C-alpha positions in Angstrom: 120.6 26.5 208.3 119.3 23.2 209.9 122.5 21.5 208.5 122.5 18.6 211.0 118.8 17.8 210.4 119.4 18.0 206.7 122.4 15.7 206.8 120.6 13.1 209.0 117.5 13.1 206.9 119.4 12.9 203.6 121.2 9.9 204.9 118.1 8.2 206.2 116.2 8.7 202.9 119.0 7.6 200.7 118.5 4.0 201.7 114.8 3.9 200.5 115.5 5.6 197.2 115.9 3.1 194.3 113.7 0.5 196.0 111.4 -1.3 193.5 108.7 -1.7 196.1 107.9 -0.1 199.5 106.8 -2.5 202.3 106.4 -2.1 206.0 109.7 -4.1 206.4 111.9 -1.9 204.1 110.6 1.4 205.4 111.0 0.4 209.1 114.7 1.2 209.4 114.2 4.4 207.3 111.4 5.7 209.6 113.4 4.9 212.7 116.3 7.0 211.2 113.9 9.8 210.4 112.4 9.7 213.9 115.9 9.8 215.5 116.9 12.7 213.2 113.8 14.7 214.2 114.3 14.0 218.0 118.0 15.0 217.7 116.9 18.2 216.0 114.9 18.9 219.1 111.5 18.6 217.4 108.7 18.2 220.0 107.7 14.5 220.6 104.0 14.9 219.8 105.0 16.5 216.4 107.5 13.6 215.7 104.8 11.0 216.5 102.2 12.6 214.2 104.8 13.2 211.5 106.0 9.6 211.4 102.5 8.2 211.7 101.3 10.2 208.7 104.3 9.2 206.6 103.9 5.5 207.4 100.2 5.5 206.6 100.6 7.3 203.3 103.8 5.3 202.3 102.0 2.0 202.7 99.0 3.2 200.7 98.2 2.3 197.1 99.7 5.5 195.6 103.2 4.6 196.5 102.9 0.9 195.7 101.8 1.7 192.2 104.3 4.5 191.6 106.9 4.1 188.9 109.6 5.1 191.4 108.5 4.2 195.0 111.6 5.8 196.5 110.9 9.2 194.9 107.2 8.8 195.9 108.3 8.2 199.5 110.6 11.3 199.4 107.6 13.3 198.0 105.5 12.2 201.0 108.2 13.2 203.5 108.4 16.6 201.8 104.6 17.1 201.8 104.2 16.1 205.5 107.1 18.5 206.5 105.3 21.3 204.7 102.1 20.4 206.4 103.8 20.4 209.8 105.2 23.9 209.2 101.9 25.4 207.9 101.5 24.6 204.2 101.9 28.2 202.9 103.2 31.6 203.8 100.8 33.4 206.1 101.3 37.1 205.4 100.6 40.2 207.6 97.1 41.7 207.4 98.0 45.1 205.9 94.6 45.8 204.5 93.2 46.9 207.9 92.4 50.6 208.4 95.7 52.5 208.8 97.7 52.7 210.8 98.0 48.9 211.0 99.2 48.3 214.6 101.8 45.5 215.1 102.6 44.5 218.7 106.0 42.6 219.2 106.1 40.2 222.2 108.7 37.7 223.4 111.3 36.7 225.9 114.4 38.9 226.6 117.2 38.3 224.2 115.1 36.8 221.5 115.8 39.7 219.2 112.5 41.7 219.4 114.0 45.2 218.9 116.2 44.1 216.0 113.2 42.2 214.5 111.1 45.4 214.8 113.8 47.1 212.7 114.0 44.2 210.2 110.2 44.1 209.8 110.2 47.9 209.2 112.9 47.5 206.5 110.8 44.8 204.8 107.6 46.8 204.9 109.3 50.0 203.7 111.2 48.3 200.8 109.0 45.5 199.7 105.5 46.6 200.6 106.2 50.3 200.0 104.6 51.2 203.4 105.4 54.2 205.7 106.3 52.8 209.1 106.5 54.3 212.6 108.2 52.5 215.5 107.8 53.0 219.3 109.4 51.4 222.3 107.2 50.5 225.2 110.1 48.8 227.0 110.6 51.0 230.0 112.7 48.4 231.9 115.8 48.0 229.8 117.7 51.4 229.8 119.2 51.0 226.3 116.0 49.6 224.6 114.6 52.9 223.5 117.9 54.2 222.2 118.5 50.9 220.4 115.2 51.1 218.6 115.9 54.8 217.6 119.2 53.7 216.1 117.7 50.8 214.2 114.8 53.0 213.0 117.3 55.5 211.6 119.2 52.8 209.7 116.1 51.4 208.0 114.3 54.7 207.4 111.4 54.3 209.8 109.9 57.1 211.8 110.8 56.9 215.4 108.3 57.9 218.1 110.3 59.0 221.2 109.5 57.6 224.7 111.1 57.7 228.1 111.5 55.1 230.9 109.3 57.0 233.3 106.2 56.7 231.0 103.6 53.9 231.2 103.7 51.3 228.3 100.0 51.9 227.5 100.5 55.7 227.3 103.5 55.3 225.0 101.6 52.9 222.7 98.5 55.1 222.6 100.5 58.3 221.9 102.5 56.6 219.2 99.3 55.3 217.4 97.7 58.8 217.7 100.9 60.4 216.2 101.0 57.8 213.4 97.4 58.6 212.6 98.2 62.3 212.4 101.1 61.6 210.1 99.1 59.3 207.9 101.4 56.4 208.6 100.5 53.0 207.1 102.0 50.9 209.9 103.0 51.4 213.6 105.2 48.8 215.3 105.1 48.7 219.1 108.2 47.0 220.7 107.5 45.7 224.2 109.7 44.7 227.2 111.3 41.2 227.0 110.2 38.8 229.7 113.0 36.9 231.5 110.5 34.0 231.8 106.7 33.7 231.5 106.1 35.5 234.8 102.6 36.6 235.8 103.2 40.3 236.5 104.8 40.9 233.1 102.2 38.8 231.3 99.4 40.9 232.9 101.2 44.0 231.7 101.3 42.9 228.1 97.7 41.6 228.3 96.6 45.1 229.5 98.6 46.7 226.7 97.1 44.4 224.1 93.5 45.1 225.4 94.2 48.9 225.3 95.5 49.2 221.7 93.8 46.2 220.0 96.6 45.5 217.5 95.9 44.1 214.1 98.9 41.7 214.4 100.5 40.4 217.6 103.8 38.7 216.7 105.7 36.5 219.1 109.5 36.8 218.5 111.4 33.6 219.4 115.0 32.4 219.1 115.2 29.4 216.7 118.2 28.0 218.6 116.1 27.2 221.7 114.5 24.3 219.8 111.3 22.9 221.1 111.5 25.3 224.1 110.7 27.9 221.5 107.4 26.1 220.7 106.6 25.7 224.4 107.2 29.4 225.2 105.1 30.4 222.1 102.3 28.2 223.5 102.5 29.9 226.9 102.3 33.3 225.3 99.5 32.2 223.0 97.5 31.0 226.0 97.8 34.5 227.5 97.6 36.6 224.3 95.8 36.2 221.0 98.9 35.8 218.9 98.5 36.1 215.1 101.9 34.8 214.2 105.6 34.1 215.1 108.9 35.6 214.0 111.6 32.9 214.2 115.0 34.6 214.7 118.6 33.4 214.4 117.7 30.6 212.1 121.0 31.0 210.2 122.8 29.7 213.3 120.4 26.9 214.0 121.7 23.5 212.8 118.8 21.6 214.2 115.4 23.1 213.1 113.3 21.8 216.0 111.5 25.2 216.5 110.6 25.6 212.8 109.0 22.1 212.7 107.3 22.3 216.1 105.8 25.8 216.5 102.8 25.5 214.1 101.5 22.2 215.4 102.0 23.1 219.1 100.6 26.6 219.0 98.3 26.5 215.9 99.9 29.8 214.9 101.9 30.4 211.7 105.5 31.3 211.5 105.2 34.5 209.4 108.9 35.5 209.2 112.3 33.9 209.7 115.5 35.8 210.6 118.4 34.7 208.3 121.3 36.8 209.6 122.3 39.8 211.6 121.9 42.4 208.9 118.7 44.5 208.9 117.6 43.2 205.5 117.9 39.6 206.6 114.3 38.9 207.5 112.4 36.7 205.1 108.7 35.7 204.8 108.4 32.1 206.0 107.5 29.7 203.2 107.1 26.2 204.5 107.5 24.6 201.1 110.9 26.4 200.6 112.2 25.5 204.0 111.2 21.8 203.6 113.0 21.8 200.3 116.2 23.2 201.9 116.0 20.7 204.8 115.7 17.8 202.3 118.7 19.0 200.3 116.6 20.2 197.3 117.6 23.8 197.5 115.5 26.9 197.4 115.8 28.4 194.0 112.7 30.6 194.2 114.2 32.5 197.2 117.5 32.8 195.4 115.9 34.3 192.3 113.9 36.8 194.5 117.1 37.7 196.3 119.0 38.4 193.0 116.0 40.5 191.9 116.1 42.6 195.1 119.8 42.9 195.9 121.7 42.9 192.7 122.5 46.4 191.3 121.0 45.9 187.9 122.4 49.1 186.4 125.9 48.2 187.4 125.5 44.6 186.2 124.2 45.8 182.9 127.1 48.2 182.6 129.6 45.4 183.2 127.8 43.0 180.7 127.7 45.7 178.0 131.4 46.5 178.5 132.4 42.8 178.2 130.2 42.2 175.1 131.7 45.2 173.4 135.1 43.7 174.0 136.3 46.4 176.4 137.7 43.8 178.8 137.0 42.7 182.4 139.3 44.3 184.9 139.9 44.0 188.7 137.4 46.8 189.4 134.7 44.7 187.7 135.9 41.6 189.6 135.6 43.5 192.9 132.0 44.5 191.9 131.1 40.8 191.4 132.5 39.9 194.8 130.6 42.8 196.5 127.4 41.8 194.7 127.8 38.2 196.1 128.5 39.5 199.6 125.4 41.6 199.3 123.4 38.5 198.8 124.6 36.8 202.0 128.0 35.6 200.6 128.8 32.2 199.3 127.3 30.6 202.3 124.0 32.3 201.7 124.0 31.3 198.0 125.1 27.7 198.5 122.4 27.1 201.2 119.8 27.8 198.5 121.3 25.7 195.7 120.0 22.1 195.1 122.3 19.2 195.7 124.5 20.8 198.3 124.1 17.8 200.6 126.1 15.7 198.1 129.1 17.9 198.3 131.8 16.8 200.8 131.9 18.9 204.0 135.5 19.9 203.4 134.8 21.2 200.0 131.6 23.0 201.2 133.4 24.7 204.1 136.2 25.9 201.9 133.8 27.3 199.3 131.6 28.9 202.0 134.4 30.8 203.7 133.2 34.3 203.2 136.2 35.8 204.9 138.2 34.8 201.8 135.9 37.0 199.7 136.4 39.9 202.2 140.2 39.5 201.9 140.0 39.5 198.1 138.0 42.8 198.2 140.6 44.3 200.6 143.4 43.3 198.3 141.7 45.0 195.3 141.0 48.1 197.4 144.7 48.3 198.2 145.5 48.6 194.5 145.8 51.9 192.5 143.2 52.5 189.7 145.9 51.8 187.2 146.8 48.5 188.8 143.1 47.4 188.8 142.8 48.3 185.1 146.2 46.6 184.2 146.9 43.7 186.6 150.0 42.8 184.6 151.7 45.7 186.3 151.4 44.0 189.7 154.9 42.6 190.3 157.7 42.7 192.9 157.4 45.8 195.2 153.8 46.4 194.1 152.8 43.0 195.4 154.5 43.7 198.7 152.7 47.1 199.0 149.3 45.6 198.2 149.7 42.7 200.6 150.9 45.0 203.4 148.1 47.5 202.7 145.3 44.9 202.9 146.7 42.8 205.8 147.2 39.8 203.6 150.1 37.8 202.2 151.8 37.7 198.8 150.6 34.1 198.4 147.0 35.2 198.8 147.5 38.0 196.3 149.0 35.5 193.8 145.9 33.3 194.2 143.6 36.3 193.6 145.5 37.2 190.5 145.3 33.6 189.2 141.6 33.5 189.8 141.1 36.8 188.1 143.1 35.6 185.1 140.8 32.6 184.8 137.8 34.8 185.1 139.1 37.2 182.5 139.7 34.4 180.0 136.1 33.3 180.5 134.8 36.9 179.9 136.8 37.2 176.7 134.7 34.4 175.3 131.6 36.5 175.8 132.8 39.1 173.2 130.7 39.2 170.0 127.9 37.0 168.7 127.3 33.7 170.5 129.6 34.9 173.3 127.5 33.6 176.1 127.4 30.0 174.7 131.2 30.1 174.2 131.7 31.2 177.8 129.3 28.5 179.1 131.3 25.8 177.2 134.5 27.3 178.8 133.0 27.2 182.3 131.9 23.5 181.7 135.6 22.6 181.1 136.5 24.2 184.5 133.9 22.2 186.5 134.8 19.0 188.3 132.3 16.2 188.4 129.3 17.3 190.5 129.2 20.8 189.0 130.9 22.9 191.6 133.3 25.5 190.2 137.0 24.9 190.7 137.7 28.4 192.0 137.4 30.8 189.2 135.0 33.2 190.8 131.5 34.1 189.6 130.2 35.3 186.2 128.6 38.8 186.3 125.0 39.1 187.4 123.0 40.8 184.7 122.2 39.7 181.2 121.7 35.9 180.9 
């Protein structure tokens, strides 16, 4: 996410770090690089001007000149101004209104409104423990109603049926009335996507908004449209009283222009950010965490929250107890570790949140972040018999050929998997008995090349630390 902006900014800021003193002369080149990085990231020009002006003013102030490490103080200013540009803190939904809380979804066609309605339902059901009903007031796109019904079924939301011959206002009012009857906490109304900000469609959504008076009016916009996203959000905000923005497809956006522009151009907060195609990949937008990731400092808080939510603790505890009792770590346990990692967005998702990723060469990063390799490893283990998973030493000759053919892989790939597993198994043996974790950590340290990235052993089990 925002890789190109992150790389450019890291390069620009490297030159200023380590300076004994910060002057107008020695920050001139750095600020020019920062400005170019932001413009190339498609950040809106007024936002860039304000951002650079604020950094320059603060950097030449007394706080930085008296700092023990002016370079670090400068980086801190850039971080703080970036957070300020994006909204300072997470702005959550107003869920304390009288139920059902009505959420209206608006946006251009193709921005991902219907999917976002499903993702938001998933988040509200699983994290906020709310009952949710969804309804589609999109009477123009034939598949829209069916799509929302499918998504609702997948996330466990109640679906209110509608048909293309109904009026959007009638659909919304009927859905709210039904949600009230069923004592639902939240009702989400999905609306038709506009091909552009055309007057007729804007008048329709204005009338719908006036009729249902939603608690939240969320504008759904594609992050990859850059500053156009901010301009479109402003046009919608001029027509509708938006309460916030959902930024979709951020995982595919290397630039970050929309994230840095929307708040300052519209005055409205980004409330959620879409981090992938899966229905659980919508996250509350925390400006300080996003700024930290852009500047290569990682996002450990989000990583911890993800581990808490997505790791199967019972299974992790079971594996940990098994290892500590000395019962051995087999290929079925290894598969479990790989599946847990995939559940958390794969290696790419994990590495994106770890500090210092900007210092790792691209070739190493790309190899480590190739989640297809993990999928192939899981496929190979799935092609084994239970006996082979428990006793990998049996896997020789014809067995190797059968497993490779069954998983659509090669014998070379299978050999690599078995080698990685053997390394992992040796590490796990060190966990047996008292002081096992410390022994294992010492063993892992020996496997790490300079810079701290693992040399290809796999991952220790999530669970007891």
